[in-house]
C-alpha positions in Angstrom: 0.0 0.0 0.0 1.1 3.5 -0.8 -0.4 5.3 2.2 1.2 8.7 2.8 3.6 8.3 -0.1 3.9 11.6 -1.9 4.8 12.0 -5.5 4.8 9.6 -8.5 7.5 7.0 -9.3 7.4 7.8 -13.1 8.6 4.3 -13.8 12.1 4.8 -12.3 14.1 3.7 -9.3 14.8 6.4 -6.7 18.2 7.3 -8.0 17.1 7.4 -11.6 14.0 9.5 -10.6 16.2 11.9 -8.7 18.6 12.5 -11.7 15.7 12.8 -14.1 14.0 15.6 -12.0 17.4 17.2 -11.5 18.1 17.4 -15.3 14.5 18.6 -16.0 14.9 21.3 -13.4 18.2 22.5 -14.8 16.7 22.6 -18.3 13.6 24.5 -17.1 15.7 27.1 -15.2 18.1 27.7 -18.2 15.5 27.6 -21.0 12.4 28.9 -19.1 10.2 26.4 -20.8 10.6 22.7 -21.8 8.4 20.1 -23.6 8.1 16.8 -21.8 5.5 14.2 -21.0 2.6 15.1 -18.7 3.7 12.7 -16.0 7.2 14.1 -15.9 5.8 17.7 -15.9 3.5 17.0 -13.0 6.4 15.3 -11.1 8.7 18.3 -11.8 6.4 21.0 -10.5 6.6 20.0 -6.7 10.3 19.4 -7.2 11.3 22.8 -8.7 8.9 25.2 -7.1 10.3 25.0 -3.5 13.8 25.6 -5.1 12.5 28.8 -6.7 11.0 29.9 -3.3 14.4 29.4 -1.7 16.0 31.4 -4.4 14.1 34.5 -3.4 16.4 35.0 -0.4 20.0 34.9 -1.6 22.0 33.5 1.3 24.9 31.0 1.4 22.7 28.4 3.2 19.9 28.7 0.5 22.5 28.4 -2.3 23.9 25.2 -0.7 20.4 23.7 -0.2 19.4 24.4 -3.8 22.8 23.1 -5.1 22.1 19.9 -3.2 19.2 19.3 -5.6 20.4 20.8 -8.9 24.2 20.0 -8.8 24.8 22.8 -11.4 26.6 26.1 -10.8 25.2 27.6 -14.0 21.6 26.8 -12.9 22.3 28.2 -9.4 23.6 31.5 -10.8 20.6 31.8 -13.2 18.1 30.9 -10.4 19.5 33.3 -7.8 20.1 36.0 -10.4 17.6 36.6 -13.1 14.8 34.2 -12.1 14.6 35.4 -8.5 14.4 39.0 -9.7 11.6 38.2 -12.1 9.6 36.1 -9.6 9.5 39.1 -7.2 6.5 39.1 -4.9 4.7 36.1 -6.5 3.6 33.9 -3.6 4.0 30.5 -5.3 2.7 29.0 -8.5 5.8 29.7 -10.5 5.2 27.1 -13.2 2.5 26.5 -15.7 1.7 23.2 -17.5 0.0 23.3 -20.9 -1.0 20.0 -22.5 0.1 19.7 -26.2 -1.6 16.4 -27.3 0.0 13.1 -28.2 3.4 12.4 -29.5 3.4 10.8 -33.0 5.9 8.1 -32.2 4.5 6.4 -29.1 1.3 8.3 -28.4 2.6 9.7 -25.1 0.8 12.8 -23.8 3.1 15.8 -24.2 3.1 19.0 -22.1 4.8 22.3 -22.1 6.0 23.4 -18.6 7.2 26.9 -18.3 8.0 29.6 -15.8 4.9 31.9 -15.6 6.8 35.1 -15.3 8.6 34.6 -18.6 5.5 34.3 -20.8 3.3 37.4 -20.8 0.8 35.8 -23.1 -1.8 33.8 -21.2 -2.9 30.5 -22.7 -6.0 30.9 -24.8 -7.9 27.7 -23.9 -8.0 27.6 -20.1 -10.9 26.4 -18.1 -12.7 24.9 -21.1 -12.2 21.3 -20.3 -11.9 18.7 -23.0 -10.4 19.1 -26.4 -13.3 20.9 -27.9 -13.1 18.9 -31.1 -14.8 15.9 -32.5 -13.7 12.3 -32.1 -12.5 12.1 -35.6 -10.4 15.2 -35.5 -12.0 17.2 -38.2 -11.7 20.4 -36.1 -15.4 21.2 -36.3 -16.1 20.8 -32.6 -17.5 23.2 -30.0 -16.9 26.9 -30.6 -16.4 29.3 -27.7 -18.0 32.7 -27.7 -14.8 34.4 -28.8 -14.5 32.1 -31.8 -18.1 32.9 -32.7 -17.5 36.6 -32.5 -14.4 36.2 -34.7 -16.4 34.2 -37.2 -19.1 36.9 -37.3 -16.5 39.6 -37.8 -14.8 37.7 -40.6 -18.1 36.9 -42.4 -18.5 40.6 -43.2 -15.2 40.5 -45.2 -16.0 37.2 -46.9 -16.9 38.8 -50.2 -13.3 40.1 -50.8 -12.0 36.6 -49.7 -14.3 34.9 -52.2 -13.0 37.2 -55.0 -9.4 36.5 -54.2 -10.1 32.7 -54.1 -11.8 32.9 -57.5 -8.8 34.7 -59.0 -6.5 32.1 -57.5 -8.7 29.3 -58.9 -8.6 31.0 -62.4 -4.8 31.2 -62.2 -4.6 27.6 -61.2 -6.7 26.4 -64.1 -4.8 28.6 -66.6 -1.5 27.1 -65.3 -2.9 23.6 -65.7 -4.1 24.3 -69.2 -0.7 25.6 -70.2 1.0 22.5 -68.7 -1.4 20.3 -70.7 -0.6 22.2 -73.9 3.2 21.8 -73.3 2.7 18.0 -72.7 0.7 17.7 -76.0 3.4 19.6 -77.9 6.1 17.4 -76.4 4.1 14.3 -77.4 3.6 15.5 -81.0 7.4 16.2 -81.3 8.2 12.7 -80.1 5.7 11.2 -82.7 7.3 13.3 -85.4 10.7 12.0 -84.5 9.5 8.4 -84.5 7.9 9.0 -88.0 11.3 10.4 -89.3 13.2 7.3 -88.2 
């Protein structure tokens, strides 16, 4: 039984799990956002956020405690320098996890985990729940109110779009006709050469 056992094993032994979270933390601190699986992102969040909280107060003791987990001087300098300045008065919640869908190779659920203070653009699809699409993936699923308003606004400019589409279609048919004519001429030249021999 796993009573009072905090955290996920993520399919690794204790030492392997420790090194995995250490390398993910170093990458997150240096790059400010990384793409990984959802399980690793959820395991990384409770590992890295207490370290960021410690970095708010730059003391020798805090540096040694954080170094115990990260084992990287570059990450320590970045964390106690730029990241702690950017975090400022935020009382926690330094990371954000955004689900990205499935990986094409093995179907694993991917997620983007990022430091909140380094991305000023909030995610567009928060609090909706579900994918909002159809099971077959045609992309014609539920539409939120903002999408409906954008669709209404764009419908007023559809006439100019239709005209440009018709012009493009005319150009495409003209190009196809000229290509067919070139093929016919090439075929006639080959027949003429065969007749001469």
